[in-house]
N, C-alpha and C positions, 0 to 999 in steps of 0.2 A: 340130307347128307349127300350132296352131288358127287357122283363118282365112287361111292362107297357100296361095295357089294361082295358077293362070294366069288372068289377066283377059281378058275378051272385048274390051275397048276400051282403048286406051292412055291416054286421058284419065282421070285420077284413079286410075290403077293404082299403088298405093303399093308393091306388091311389085316391080313392074318398075322403078320409079324409085328405090327404096331402095339404099343402099350395102350390098351383101351379098356380099362376095368369097367367102365359104365356100360359099354356095348356088350362086353362079355357077361356082365350080370344080367342085362336085359335078355340076352340070347338064352341064358340058362333058366331064367325065372319068369319071363313074360311070354304070353302066347305069341307065336311068330310063324311065318310061312314064307317060303321062297316064291318070288314072283318072276315070271318069264317076261323079260323086258326087251326082247328082240324079235325079229321075224314077223310073221303074220299076226302074232299076239298083240302087236302094237301098230299094225297097218303097213308094215314094210313088204316089199314084193316077194321075197323068198325067206326061207328059214336061215339062209347064210348071211342075211343082212343084219348087222348089229344094231342095237338100239342106240339112242343118243339123247341128249338132254332136251332137245326140242320135242321129239315125239313122246318122251317120258312125261314131260309136263303137260303136253296135250292130253295124254291118256289119263293122268291123275285129275286134271282139271275138268274133263268132260265125262269121265267114268265109262266111256264107250270107245270102241275101236273105229277109227276113220281111216280110209285110204290116205296115206301120207303123200307128200310131194313126189318122192321117188317113184311111187307106184303110178301116180297120175301122169307123170311125164313119160314113163315107160309106155303106158297105154296110148298116150297121144302120139308118140313117135311111131309105135308099132302099127297103129291103125290109120295113121296119116292125118288125123284131125288137126294136129299142130300146123301142118302145111296148108290145110284148107281154110284156116282162120284169116280174118282180115288183117291182123297185126303182122303175120308172116308175109302176106302179100304186099302190105304197105312197105315193110322193111326191104324186101328183096327188089321190088319194083323201083323203089327210091334209088337203090344203088345202080340198077340197070339203066334207069332214065338219066341219071346224073353221071354215069360212068365212074362211080365212086366206090369206095371200099366198105365192105362189111366187116366189122370188128367183133370178135368174140372175146369177152373177158370172163375169167372164172377159174375155179379150182380144178387143176388137172389131176384127177384121182378116180379110183373106183371104190373109194370108201363108202359112197352112197349116203353120206351124212349131209354134205352141202351140195354135192354134184356127183355126176358119174361120167366118165370119159365116153361111155356108150352114147349118152345123150348128145355130146359134142359131135361125135362122128355122124350120128343121124342128121344133125342140122347142117353139117358140112356137106353131106350128100344132097340134102334138100336145097341148099343155097346154090350148089353147082347146077342142079337140075333146073333151078329157077332162072338161070342165066347170069348170075353174079360172076363178074370176071376178076375181082380182086378181093381177097379175104386175108385178114390178119388175126393172129392168135396172141392173146396176152395171157400167159400161163402162170397162175399162182401155184406154187409147189406146196404139197400137203405135208407129209412127214408127221402127221398127228393122228389122223384116222386110218393111216396105212403105215408101212414101215418108215422109220425116221430118215432113212437115206435111200428111198426107193424112187426118187424123181426120174431117173433115167429109164426105169421100167415103164414109164408113161410117155416120156419124151420120144423114145425110140419108135413105138408103134404110131405115135402122132406124126413123126417125120415120115414114116412109111406111108401113112394115110395121105399126107399132103403131097408126097411125090406121086402117088397114084392119081390124085386129082389134077395135078399140074399138066394137063394136056389141053390141046385145042385153045390155047390162049388164056387159060385160067391160071392165076398167080396166087397161090396160097402159101403163106409163110408165118413162122413164129416171129413176133415183133418185139416182145418184152416178157419179163417175168420177175419172179422173186418169191421169197418165202411168205406164206400166208399170215404169219405173225409179225412180219416186218413191214409189209406194205398192204394197203387196200382193204383188208378184211377185218377192220375194227368193228366193235359193236357197242351199242348203248352209249355212244359218245365218250368212251373211255380214253381214247387216244386218237384225236383227229389228225395228228401228225402222220400216223400210219396211212390214212387216206390221202393226205397231201403227197406223201412219197409215191403212192400208187398213181395219183394224177400226173405227177411229174414224169413218171416212168412210162405209163401206158399212153397218156394223151399227148404230152409234149415230146416224148421221145428223148427226155433228158436223163443222163446217167452214164454209168460206166458201160462202154460198148464192147461187144464180142462178136465174133463171126458166126457163132451158132449157140443154141441153147445148151448143147452138150458141153461146149468149151466153157461157157459161163458157169455152169453147175460144177464141173470138175475143178475149175480154177478157184472159184469162191470157196468150195468145200476144202480144198487143199490149204488155202490161205488162212481160213478162219476156223476150221474144224466145226463149223456150225452144221446142225442138222437141217433138213430141207425146210422146215417151217420157219426157220430163222435166217435163211440165206438172204444176203443183200440183193437189192434190185439190180436188174441188168437190162440192157437195151441191145437188140440185134441190129447191126449196121453192116452195110457194104461200102463200096467205093463212093457211092453217092450220099452216104450218111445213114441215119436211122431208117429202117425199112418200113416202119408202120406207125408213125404218129397219127393221131386222129385229127382229121381236117374238116373244114366246112363242107357240108354236103354228104358226109359219110353217115353210116348207120352203125349202131352199137347194140349188141345183145349181151347182157349179163346172164350167163348160163348157169349160175347157181340156183337151185330150187329152194334152198332154205333162206329165211328172211333175215335173221338177226345180224349176220355179217355181210349182208347185201344192201341194206337200206341206206347206209351212209354214202355209198358210191352212187346210188340212185339220186340222192339229194344233190350231190355234186353235179350231176349231169342235168337234173331237171329244175332245180329251184332257182328262181331269179334272186330271191333274198337268201343269201348264203354267207354267213359271217365267219365261217370256220377257217378259211384260208383263201389266198388270192388265186383264182382260177384263170385269170387273164393270160393270153387271149382264150376265152371260152369258145370252143368250136360250136358251130350251129349244126347239130346232128339230130337224127331220128334215133331215139333211145327206147329200149324195151328190156324188161326183165323176163326171165323164163316163166316166172309166176308173179302174181301180185302178192307182195309180201305183207302188206297191211291194207285190208279192205276199208277200214275206217278212215285212214289218212290217204287212201288212194296212192300207195307207193308200190311200184311205179304206176304212172298213168297208162302206159302201154305194157301189155304182157301177153305171153304166148299160150299159157295153159291155165285154166281155171284152178284156183287153189281149193283145198278141202273146205267144205262148208260145215263148220263146226258150230253147233248151237246147243242151247240148254246146258251150259256149263255149271260147275259147282258154284262159282262166284255169282252167277246170275240167279241160281236157285236160292242161295242164301240171302241175297238182297231181297228177293221176293218174299222171303220169310222174315224180313226185318232184322237179320243177324248182322251185327257189326263185325267188320273184318279188318285184319292187319296183314299186309303182305310186305315182307322185308327181306332184303339181301344186300350185299355190296354190289357195286356197279357190274361186275363180271357176270352176275346171275340175276340182276334186278329184273330184266326183261323176261326171265323164265318164270318168276312167280307172279308176273303181271301179264305181259303180252301172250306168252305161250300158254300159261295156265288158263287164261280167258279165251282160248280158242283162236289165237292169232288176232286178238283185239287189243288195241292200245288204250282206248278210253275206259274209264270206270263205268260201271253200271249205275252207281249212285254215289255221288260225292259225299253225301251225308253219312253213308254207312261204310265207306271204304277208305282206309288210310294206307297209302303206298309210301314206303320209306326206303330210300336208297342211301346206303353208306358209301361214299366215294372210295373206289379202290386205289391203291398205290400203283404208280407206274414204275414198278420194280420187278425184275424177274421173279416168278413165283417161287422157284427153288431157293432164292436168297431170302425170302420172307414167307415161309410156308404157313405161318399163322394167319396171314392175310388180315382180314377185318372181322374174324370170328368173334373176338371178345367184344368189339364195338357193337356188332349185331346183337349179341346176347345181352349186353347192357341195356340197349333200347327195349328189347322184348321184356326183360325183367321189370323195367320201369313202367312199361305200359300195362303189364299184368297187375302190378301193385296199384296202378291208378285206376284199374277196372275199365279201361277204355275200349276193350274189344271182347267179343264172344268167341271168335274163331281166328286163328292165325296160321298163315303158311310162311315158313321160314326156309331159306336156302343157304346152307353153308357150302360155298364153292370149292373148299380146299381140296377135297379128295380128287375132284376132276381136274382143276386147273394145275395143281402141283403134280398130280399123277401124269399129266400130259408132258411134263418136262423129262420124264424118264429117270428122275433122280430118286432112287429108292429111299435113301435116308431122309431126304426132305419130305417125301410123301408119307413116310412113317410118322414124322413129326406132325405133319398136317392132320393125320388121323387122330393122333393123341390130343391135339388142340381141340378138334371138334368133339372128341369124347369128353374132355373137361367142360366144354360149354354145355353139352347135354346134361352133365351132372348138375351144373348150376341151374339149368332150366327145370330139371325134374324136381329139385327141392322147392323152387318157388311155385311151380304149378301145383304140386301136392298141397302146399300150404294154402293156396287159393281155392282148393277143392276142384281143380280142373282135371282134364284128361289129356294125356300126351300120346 
């Protein structure tokens, strides 16, 4: 039940206020305990760092605590090892030798779920120290893991940082941006049009132009009433045109440390065989991610910080014991019950023993269809139980998380009620099959 838990405050607690007789009965009659799912308990740097669905599935899937990406990047920047690595040297020297631009693309936020602005600032300092003379920032606005209209709280210190760096011939500027749920940060192939919009904005410099990021955000917010995560794309331009399209000979760093919403952009930059949209003219650049997001698939090929080395996962253990497994969710969380649950591993451990099922998500705003694909997921699981096709199942209902992130209380209450009904259906069938839930 992704996104379903105990709230700290009664106001706006959709789980507490939803009609959920099944969950209420389970809470009153079944053994239960509260789990700590944030901070050091799940491998985050500090107790102030909230948990998220990536590290939650890592923790469930491996049964142990590993230092997560946020922690590893913090350490690499603080002790300087990120700047001592060959990838950093290759990227910066490439720009110095070619008198070209180093581009940073990523989520501008301190939410510490996909990225942290502190990491970006550290790399900006490192690039300036390495002698890079031209730097461009392509800023994805959060509004999801932080306040929904907090973008200027990050743009302002970023502009101050760039102004401080812009001495002795160094030219650092914001070049483009947009809301993270509108451009670039798609996952699991749910909506490649998002990535195409990001490519057109960041790489080609195509789109509505503004004189500054502040002007873009204030104007688009006033015109559309959209929160940050859904703001339309924008391009920063001066009298000569867009200030930062990606050109041949440039270098690009994707500075998100979390993989699920980073891998599609990696593919757009790296893969020669790419059927999802027309990238032409595709610039010849040196590309790297902050981390390697998938070790099996080598995505990306260049990266700056070694990812967590997660081994001996539950899935691997069960395969070793000959246990047949079902992993199922709709597209929005399919990678969580497969990739993240398996310790950031895409491939199965054993095709004969593992069945991964993805129910395609609808491309409709979640608050407009809060039931999502919960019924379809439940139908498949019930059919598989009756067929006796598996011994162990992991199921993700994304509703609480995905609808909850919209901030629509009524829609989120409905989403919790839907999941509750699906649980009731599953409980009945599991009990008849002599199983444990």
